MMTF fields as JSON, N, C-alpha, C and O atoms, coordinates in Angstrom:
{
  "mmtfVersion": "1.0.0",
  "mmtfProducer": "UNKNOWN",
  "numBonds": 355,
  "numAtoms": 356,
  "numGroups": 89,
  "numChains": 1,
  "numModels": 1,
  "chainsPerModel": [1],
  "groupsPerChain": [89],
  "chainIdList": ["A"],
  "bondAtomList": [4, 2, 8, 6, 12, 10, 16, 14, 20, 18, 24, 22, 28, 26, 32, 30, 36, 34, 40, 38, 44, 42, 48, 46, 52, 50, 56, 54, 60, 58, 64, 62, 68, 66, 72, 70, 76, 74, 80, 78, 84, 82, 88, 86, 92, 90, 96, 94, 100, 98, 104, 102, 108, 106, 112, 110, 116, 114, 120, 118, 124, 122, 128, 126, 132, 130, 136, 134, 140, 138, 144, 142, 148, 146, 152, 150, 156, 154, 160, 158, 164, 162, 168, 166, 172, 170, 176, 174, 180, 178, 184, 182, 188, 186, 192, 190, 196, 194, 200, 198, 204, 202, 208, 206, 212, 210, 216, 214, 220, 218, 224, 222, 228, 226, 232, 230, 236, 234, 240, 238, 244, 242, 248, 246, 252, 250, 256, 254, 260, 258, 264, 262, 268, 266, 272, 270, 276, 274, 280, 278, 284, 282, 288, 286, 292, 290, 296, 294, 300, 298, 304, 302, 308, 306, 312, 310, 316, 314, 320, 318, 324, 322, 328, 326, 332, 330, 336, 334, 340, 338, 344, 342, 348, 346, 352, 350],
  "bondOrderList": [1, 1, 1, 1, 1, 1, 1, 1, 1, 1, 1, 1, 1, 1, 1, 1, 1, 1, 1, 1, 1, 1, 1, 1, 1, 1, 1, 1, 1, 1, 1, 1, 1, 1, 1, 1, 1, 1, 1, 1, 1, 1, 1, 1, 1, 1, 1, 1, 1, 1, 1, 1, 1, 1, 1, 1, 1, 1, 1, 1, 1, 1, 1, 1, 1, 1, 1, 1, 1, 1, 1, 1, 1, 1, 1, 1, 1, 1, 1, 1, 1, 1, 1, 1, 1, 1, 1, 1],
  "groupList": [{"groupName": "MET", "atomNameList": ["N", "CA", "C", "O"], "elementList": ["N", "C", "C", "O"], "formalChargeList": [0, 0, 0, 0], "bondAtomList": [1, 0, 2, 1, 3, 2], "bondOrderList": [1, 1, 2], "singleLetterCode": "M", "chemCompType": "L-PEPTIDE LINKING"}, {"groupName": "VAL", "atomNameList": ["N", "CA", "C", "O"], "elementList": ["N", "C", "C", "O"], "formalChargeList": [0, 0, 0, 0], "bondAtomList": [1, 0, 2, 1, 3, 2], "bondOrderList": [1, 1, 2], "singleLetterCode": "V", "chemCompType": "L-PEPTIDE LINKING"}, {"groupName": "ALA", "atomNameList": ["N", "CA", "C", "O"], "elementList": ["N", "C", "C", "O"], "formalChargeList": [0, 0, 0, 0], "bondAtomList": [1, 0, 2, 1, 3, 2], "bondOrderList": [1, 1, 2], "singleLetterCode": "A", "chemCompType": "L-PEPTIDE LINKING"}, {"groupName": "ARG", "atomNameList": ["N", "CA", "C", "O"], "elementList": ["N", "C", "C", "O"], "formalChargeList": [0, 0, 0, 0], "bondAtomList": [1, 0, 2, 1, 3, 2], "bondOrderList": [1, 1, 2], "singleLetterCode": "R", "chemCompType": "L-PEPTIDE LINKING"}, {"groupName": "LEU", "atomNameList": ["N", "CA", "C", "O"], "elementList": ["N", "C", "C", "O"], "formalChargeList": [0, 0, 0, 0], "bondAtomList": [1, 0, 2, 1, 3, 2], "bondOrderList": [1, 1, 2], "singleLetterCode": "L", "chemCompType": "L-PEPTIDE LINKING"}, {"groupName": "GLY", "atomNameList": ["N", "CA", "C", "O"], "elementList": ["N", "C", "C", "O"], "formalChargeList": [0, 0, 0, 0], "bondAtomList": [1, 0, 2, 1, 3, 2], "bondOrderList": [1, 1, 2], "singleLetterCode": "G", "chemCompType": "PEPTIDE LINKING"}, {"groupName": "ASP", "atomNameList": ["N", "CA", "C", "O"], "elementList": ["N", "C", "C", "O"], "formalChargeList": [0, 0, 0, 0], "bondAtomList": [1, 0, 2, 1, 3, 2], "bondOrderList": [1, 1, 2], "singleLetterCode": "D", "chemCompType": "L-PEPTIDE LINKING"}, {"groupName": "GLU", "atomNameList": ["N", "CA", "C", "O"], "elementList": ["N", "C", "C", "O"], "formalChargeList": [0, 0, 0, 0], "bondAtomList": [1, 0, 2, 1, 3, 2], "bondOrderList": [1, 1, 2], "singleLetterCode": "E", "chemCompType": "L-PEPTIDE LINKING"}, {"groupName": "PHE", "atomNameList": ["N", "CA", "C", "O"], "elementList": ["N", "C", "C", "O"], "formalChargeList": [0, 0, 0, 0], "bondAtomList": [1, 0, 2, 1, 3, 2], "bondOrderList": [1, 1, 2], "singleLetterCode": "F", "chemCompType": "L-PEPTIDE LINKING"}, {"groupName": "ILE", "atomNameList": ["N", "CA", "C", "O"], "elementList": ["N", "C", "C", "O"], "formalChargeList": [0, 0, 0, 0], "bondAtomList": [1, 0, 2, 1, 3, 2], "bondOrderList": [1, 1, 2], "singleLetterCode": "I", "chemCompType": "L-PEPTIDE LINKING"}, {"groupName": "SER", "atomNameList": ["N", "CA", "C", "O"], "elementList": ["N", "C", "C", "O"], "formalChargeList": [0, 0, 0, 0], "bondAtomList": [1, 0, 2, 1, 3, 2], "bondOrderList": [1, 1, 2], "singleLetterCode": "S", "chemCompType": "L-PEPTIDE LINKING"}, {"groupName": "THR", "atomNameList": ["N", "CA", "C", "O"], "elementList": ["N", "C", "C", "O"], "formalChargeList": [0, 0, 0, 0], "bondAtomList": [1, 0, 2, 1, 3, 2], "bondOrderList": [1, 1, 2], "singleLetterCode": "T", "chemCompType": "L-PEPTIDE LINKING"}, {"groupName": "LYS", "atomNameList": ["N", "CA", "C", "O"], "elementList": ["N", "C", "C", "O"], "formalChargeList": [0, 0, 0, 0], "bondAtomList": [1, 0, 2, 1, 3, 2], "bondOrderList": [1, 1, 2], "singleLetterCode": "K", "chemCompType": "L-PEPTIDE LINKING"}, {"groupName": "ASN", "atomNameList": ["N", "CA", "C", "O"], "elementList": ["N", "C", "C", "O"], "formalChargeList": [0, 0, 0, 0], "bondAtomList": [1, 0, 2, 1, 3, 2], "bondOrderList": [1, 1, 2], "singleLetterCode": "N", "chemCompType": "L-PEPTIDE LINKING"}, {"groupName": "GLN", "atomNameList": ["N", "CA", "C", "O"], "elementList": ["N", "C", "C", "O"], "formalChargeList": [0, 0, 0, 0], "bondAtomList": [1, 0, 2, 1, 3, 2], "bondOrderList": [1, 1, 2], "singleLetterCode": "Q", "chemCompType": "L-PEPTIDE LINKING"}, {"groupName": "TRP", "atomNameList": ["N", "CA", "C", "O"], "elementList": ["N", "C", "C", "O"], "formalChargeList": [0, 0, 0, 0], "bondAtomList": [1, 0, 2, 1, 3, 2], "bondOrderList": [1, 1, 2], "singleLetterCode": "W", "chemCompType": "L-PEPTIDE LINKING"}, {"groupName": "PRO", "atomNameList": ["N", "CA", "C", "O"], "elementList": ["N", "C", "C", "O"], "formalChargeList": [0, 0, 0, 0], "bondAtomList": [1, 0, 2, 1, 3, 2], "bondOrderList": [1, 1, 2], "singleLetterCode": "P", "chemCompType": "L-PEPTIDE LINKING"}, {"groupName": "TYR", "atomNameList": ["N", "CA", "C", "O"], "elementList": ["N", "C", "C", "O"], "formalChargeList": [0, 0, 0, 0], "bondAtomList": [1, 0, 2, 1, 3, 2], "bondOrderList": [1, 1, 2], "singleLetterCode": "Y", "chemCompType": "L-PEPTIDE LINKING"}],
  "groupTypeList": [0, 1, 2, 3, 4, 5, 5, 6, 7, 8, 1, 9, 4, 4, 10, 7, 11, 10, 10, 4, 2, 2, 8, 7, 11, 9, 11, 3, 9, 12, 13, 14, 4, 9, 11, 12, 0, 12, 7, 13, 13, 15, 16, 1, 11, 8, 10, 9, 5, 4, 2, 10, 8, 9, 8, 16, 16, 13, 10, 2, 7, 8, 2, 9, 12, 12, 2, 6, 7, 4, 0, 17, 12, 2, 12, 3, 12, 5, 12, 6, 3, 9, 17, 14, 7, 1, 9, 12, 5],
  "groupIdList": [1, 2, 3, 4, 5, 6, 7, 8, 9, 10, 11, 12, 13, 14, 15, 16, 17, 18, 19, 20, 21, 22, 23, 24, 25, 26, 27, 28, 29, 30, 31, 32, 33, 34, 35, 36, 37, 38, 39, 40, 41, 42, 43, 44, 45, 46, 47, 48, 49, 50, 51, 52, 53, 54, 55, 56, 57, 58, 59, 60, 61, 62, 63, 64, 65, 66, 67, 68, 69, 70, 71, 72, 73, 74, 75, 76, 77, 78, 79, 80, 81, 82, 83, 84, 85, 86, 87, 88, 89],
  "secStructList": [7, 3, 3, 3, 3, 3, 6, 6, 3, 3, 3, 3, 7, 7, 6, 6, 7, 7, 2, 2, 2, 2, 2, 2, 2, 2, 2, 2, 2, 2, 2, 2, 2, 2, 2, 2, 2, 2, 2, 6, 6, 7, 7, 7, 7, 7, 7, 3, 3, 3, 3, 3, 3, 1, 1, 7, 7, 1, 7, 2, 2, 2, 2, 2, 2, 2, 2, 2, 2, 2, 2, 2, 2, 2, 2, 2, 6, 6, 1, 1, 1, 3, 3, 3, 3, 3, 3, 7, 7],
  "xCoordList": [-19.849, -20.816, -20.434, -19.323, -21.375, -21.076, -22.1, -23.302, -21.527, -22.493, -22.1, -20.904, -22.996, -22.754, -22.755, -23.664, -21.816, -21.598, -22.08, -22.672, -21.829, -22.217, -22.223, -22.237, -22.211, -22.347, -21.419, -21.876, -20.099, -19.196, -18.266, -17.144, -18.812, -17.981, -18.679, -19.866, -17.998, -18.457, -17.5, -16.306, -18.121, -17.383, -17.691, -18.829, -16.523, -16.709, -16.102, -14.943, -16.797, -16.284, -15.969, -16.825, -14.727, -14.237, -13.854, -12.686, -14.783, -14.387, -13.691, -13.846, -12.833, -12.054, -11.212, -11.097, -10.617, -9.782, -8.423, -8.287, -7.392, -6.019, -5.811, -6.531, -4.76, -4.448, -4.135, -4.62, -3.333, -2.985, -4.175, -4.299, -5.081, -6.198, -7.181, -7.757, -7.276, -8.027, -7.482, -8.22, -6.116, -5.527, -5.814, -6.101, -5.725, -5.918, -7.353, -7.569, -8.364, -9.67, -10.039, -10.763, -9.551, -9.854, -9.214, -9.76, -7.958, -7.306, -8.218, -8.507, -8.668, -9.532, -10.788, -11.153, -11.508, -12.642, -12.399, -13.185, -11.206, -10.844, -10.606, -11.06, -9.938, -9.557, -10.871, -10.989, -11.848, -13.224, -13.901, -14.537, -13.84, -14.472, -13.836, -14.54, -12.544, -11.802, -12.13, -12.291, -12.233, -12.575, -13.972, -14.178, -14.889, -16.273, -16.268, -16.892, -15.517, -15.414, -14.838, -15.337, -13.832, -13.22, -14.106, -14.179, -14.847, -15.889, -16.896, -17.385, -17.255, -18.206, -17.55, -18.315, -16.291, -15.609, -16.003, -16.263, -16.02, -16.25, -14.976, -14.256, -14.601, -13.225, -13.371, -13.409, -13.451, -13.614, -12.387, -11.887, -11.91, -10.759, -11.195, -12.217, -10.427, -10.782, -9.658, -8.648, -9.778, -8.874, -9.36, -10.46, -8.601, -9.165, -8.307, -7.1, -8.886, -8.284, -8.599, -9.762, -7.616, -7.864, -7.213, -5.992, -8.064, -7.678, -7.85, -8.984, -6.792, -6.811, -6.473, -5.458, -7.31, -7.176, -6.783, -7.408, -5.698, -5.232, -6.247, -6.55, -6.824, -7.828, -9.036, -8.9, -10.328, -11.395, -11.395, -11.062, -11.762, -11.773, -12.911, -13.809, -12.68, -13.727, -15.103, -16.128, -15.096, -16.359, -16.277, -15.193, -17.441, -17.538, -17.064, -16.467, -17.359, -16.995, -15.542, -15.071, -14.724, -13.367, -12.825, -12.017, -13.279, -12.818, -13.132, -12.304, -14.217, -14.563, -13.641, -13.192, -13.379, -12.535, -11.162, -10.562, -10.571, -9.193, -9.252, -8.403, -10.244, -10.285, -10.407, -9.796, -11.179, -11.37, -9.909, -9.458, -9.266, -7.931, -7.039, -6.295, -7.046, -6.158, -6.571, -5.733, -7.91, -8.364, -7.751, -7.219, -7.85, -7.258, -5.765, -5.255, -5.112, -3.63, -3.451, -2.493, -4.319, -4.23, -4.412, -3.675, -5.402, -5.626, -4.365, -3.917, -3.897, -2.714, -1.403, -0.499, -1.381, -0.302, -0.431, 0.424, -1.478, -1.662, -2.987, -3.154, -3.912, -5.206, -5.057, -3.973, -6.187, -6.386, -5.461, -4.764, -5.471, -4.534, -5.208, -6.173, -4.574, -5.056, -3.918, -2.742, -4.259, -3.371, -3.792, -4.869, -3.01, -3.316, -2.482, -1.303, -3.051, -2.384, -2.952, -4.158, -1.958, -2.353, -2.385, -1.381, -3.489, -3.655, -3.498, -4.343, -2.456, -2.212, -2.919, -3.071, -3.337, -3.921, -5.218, -5.784],
  "yCoordList": [-32.693, -31.859, -31.333, -30.838, -31.443, -30.956, -29.9, -30.037, -28.77, -27.699, -27.112, -27.005, -26.727, -26.081, -24.56, -24.019, -23.963, -22.572, -21.786, -20.711, -22.309, -21.708, -22.871, -24.068, -22.345, -23.185, -24.349, -25.486, -24.136, -25.187, -25.208, -25.711, -24.604, -24.533, -25.243, -25.016, -26.077, -26.763, -26.644, -26.374, -26.869, -26.883, -28.157, -28.586, -28.744, -29.917, -29.653, -29.24, -29.858, -29.576, -30.906, -31.789, -31.073, -32.228, -31.793, -31.483, -31.758, -31.275, -32.303, -33.486, -31.886, -32.76, -33.735, -34.916, -33.188, -33.989, -33.387, -32.168, -34.226, -33.667, -33.227, -33.611, -32.386, -31.898, -33.081, -33.102, -34.059, -35.253, -36.092, -36.524, -36.323, -37.111, -36.295, -36.893, -35.015, -34.169, -34.388, -34.721, -34.192, -34.342, -35.681, -35.763, -36.781, -38.107, -38.23, -38.77, -37.792, -37.812, -37.062, -37.569, -35.91, -34.986, -35.559, -35.477, -36.178, -36.876, -38.027, -38.164, -38.848, -39.965, -39.541, -40.184, -38.437, -37.986, -37.434, -37.645, -36.671, -36.153, -37.335, -37.26, -38.367, -39.432, -40.146, -40.568, -40.296, -40.931, -40.049, -40.553, -38.803, -37.825, -37.889, -37.987, -37.84, -38.064, -39.273, -39.237, -40.427, -41.726, -41.59, -41.981, -41.034, -40.793, -39.941, -40.245, -38.84, -37.917, -38.725, -38.607, -39.5, -40.293, -41.283, -41.485, -41.964, -42.978, -42.316, -42.98, -41.1, -40.431, -39.579, -38.898, -39.525, -38.715, -37.247, -36.519, -36.891, -35.489, -34.863, -35.366, -33.719, -33.053, -32.115, -30.895, -32.673, -31.935, -32.122, -33.243, -31.142, -31.25, -30.613, -29.93, -30.846, -30.376, -29.617, -30.217, -28.293, -27.551, -27.378, -26.878, -27.76, -27.759, -26.969, -27.201, -26.04, -25.393, -26.138, -26.392, -26.453, -27.194, -26.43, -26.373, -25.865, -25.125, -25.887, -26.185, -26.215, -26.885, -25.922, -25.228, -25.895, -24.975, -25.701, -26.682, -25.169, -25.724, -25.451, -26.328, -24.206, -23.744, -23.418, -22.983, -23.666, -23.293, -21.816, -20.939, -21.553, -20.145, -19.413, -19.97, -18.038, -17.146, -17.148, -16.791, -17.532, -17.617, -18.548, -18.916, -18.943, -19.861, -19.058, -19.605, -17.756, -16.887, -16.851, -16.893, -16.77, -16.731, -18.028, -17.991, -19.128, -20.417, -20.635, -21.257, -20.215, -20.333, -19.407, -19.798, -18.239, -17.315, -17.834, -17.689, -18.481, -18.992, -20.179, -20.267, -21.048, -22.225, -21.699, -22.24, -20.678, -20.063, -19.552, -19.803, -18.818, -18.328, -19.417, -19.269, -20.526, -21.672, -22.329, -22.869, -22.307, -22.948, -22.097, -22.628, -20.835, -19.903, -20.203, -20.238, -20.413, -20.739, -22.079, -22.223, -23.046, -24.35, -24.125, -24.698, -23.281, -22.935, -22.209, -22.505, -21.328, -20.709, -21.604, -21.323, -22.601, -23.558, -24.644, -25.524, -24.58, -25.526, -26.247, -27.196, -25.895, -26.497, -28.1, -28.677, -28.627, -30.09, -30.553, -31.56, -29.817, -30.189, -29.668, -28.904, -30.181, -29.851, -28.898, -29.237, -27.729, -26.827, -26.666, -26.138, -27.086, -27.112, -26.135, -25.957, -25.514, -24.744, -25.005, -25.104, -25.108, -25.257, -23.897, -23.189, -23.468, -22.095, -22.228, -22.852, -21.669, -21.699, -20.728, -21.024, -19.649, -18.529, -18.149, -17.224],
  "zCoordList": [14.91, 14.464, 13.052, 12.865, 12.038, 10.768, 10.393, 10.621, 9.766, 9.315, 8.038, 7.77, 7.235, 5.912, 6.166, 6.796, 5.707, 5.802, 4.551, 4.651, 3.521, 2.195, 1.112, 1.399, -0.179, -1.32, -1.243, -1.361, -1.045, -0.998, 0.198, 0.145, 1.35, 2.59, 3.681, 3.917, 4.336, 5.483, 6.683, 6.554, 7.88, 9.12, 9.863, 10.053, 10.283, 11.232, 12.497, 12.54, 13.568, 14.911, 15.495, 15.546, 15.949, 16.586, 17.99, 18.224, 18.93, 20.28, 20.993, 20.691, 22.042, 22.806, 22.001, 22.327, 20.918, 20.036, 19.949, 19.846, 19.988, 19.867, 18.391, 17.469, 18.26, 16.948, 15.998, 14.867, 16.452, 15.671, 15.273, 14.127, 16.27, 16.071, 14.971, 14.063, 15.16, 14.174, 12.794, 11.867, 12.646, 11.357, 10.702, 9.508, 11.553, 11.067, 10.639, 9.554, 11.364, 11.071, 9.797, 8.94, 9.705, 8.53, 7.261, 6.161, 7.483, 6.272, 5.823, 4.634, 6.775, 6.417, 5.692, 4.708, 6.147, 5.541, 4.138, 3.214, 4.008, 2.724, 1.731, 0.59, 2.129, 1.239, 0.84, -0.311, 1.737, 1.339, 0.408, -0.518, 0.546, -0.396, -1.708, -2.713, -1.784, -3.058, -3.852, -5.071, -3.074, -3.739, -4.402, -5.55, -3.648, -4.241, -5.489, -6.505, -5.35, -6.605, -7.832, -8.951, -7.587, -8.69, -9.247, -10.459, -8.298, -8.84, -9.71, -10.623, -9.533, -10.29, -11.378, -12.06, -11.624, -12.547, -12.412, -13.37, -11.155, -10.809, -10.498, -9.635, -11.174, -11.02, -9.786, -9.95, -8.565, -7.4, -6.489, -6.397, -5.856, -4.913, -3.607, -3.533, -2.624, -1.207, -0.609, -0.242, -0.485, 0.239, 1.781, 2.013, 2.705, 4.114, 5.063, 5.131, 5.8, 6.836, 8.175, 8.489, 8.892, 10.189, 11.317, 11.463, 12.078, 13.252, 14.533, 14.908, 15.22, 16.425, 17.598, 17.56, 18.6, 19.683, 20.971, 21.373, 21.62, 22.9, 23.933, 24.742, 23.952, 24.81, 23.926, 22.782, 24.552, 23.63, 23.204, 24.001, 21.975, 21.427, 22.268, 22.898, 22.143, 22.792, 22.044, 22.623, 20.835, 20.083, 18.951, 18.497, 18.477, 17.305, 16.053, 15.126, 16.08, 14.918, 14.749, 13.612, 15.875, 15.909, 15.268, 14.34, 15.776, 15.32, 13.927, 13.261, 13.365, 11.991, 11.146, 10.069, 11.62, 10.903, 10.773, 9.708, 11.872, 11.802, 10.749, 9.861, 10.88, 9.881, 8.413, 7.492, 8.248, 6.894, 6.388, 5.27, 7.36, 6.921, 6.541, 5.571, 7.235, 6.933, 5.686, 4.964, 5.379, 4.047, 2.886, 1.912, 3.038, 1.979, 1.771, 0.651, 2.886, 2.802, 2.078, 1.32, 2.279, 1.631, 0.118, -0.685, -0.274, -1.708, -2.343, -3.451, -1.601, -2.125, -2.245, -3.031, -1.478, -1.475, -2.568, -2.667, -3.366, -4.432, -4.383, -5.15, -3.578, -3.564, -3.118, -3.034, -2.884, -2.607, -1.512, -1.635, -0.474, 0.663, 2.032, 2.064, 3.112, 4.433, 4.971, 4.842, 5.562, 6.125, 7.605, 7.884, 8.476, 9.965, 10.705, 10.399, 11.65, 12.563, 14.014, 14.239, 14.986, 16.399, 16.972, 16.891, 17.56, 18.134, 19.633, 20.276, 20.213, 21.545, 22.45, 23.635, 21.993, 22.758, 22.382, 22.965]
}
């Protein structure tokens, strides 16, 4: 499931997906997006926060908040990267 949160923020829900499979999937999507940006000479990068949950989170708001925090970590680490965390509790 894909949803747009704001002007340039999107959420992708990969239910029942391992953290490794989620990382591989998001990496593939990011690479396809980068290819399209380069084809059009658009100077766009993608900073991605990837929150993987061992157990379902208590709310969608919590899951989005965690992913948003991770996205900002990706931006602080130099942008145009994926920052993943596996949340156990």
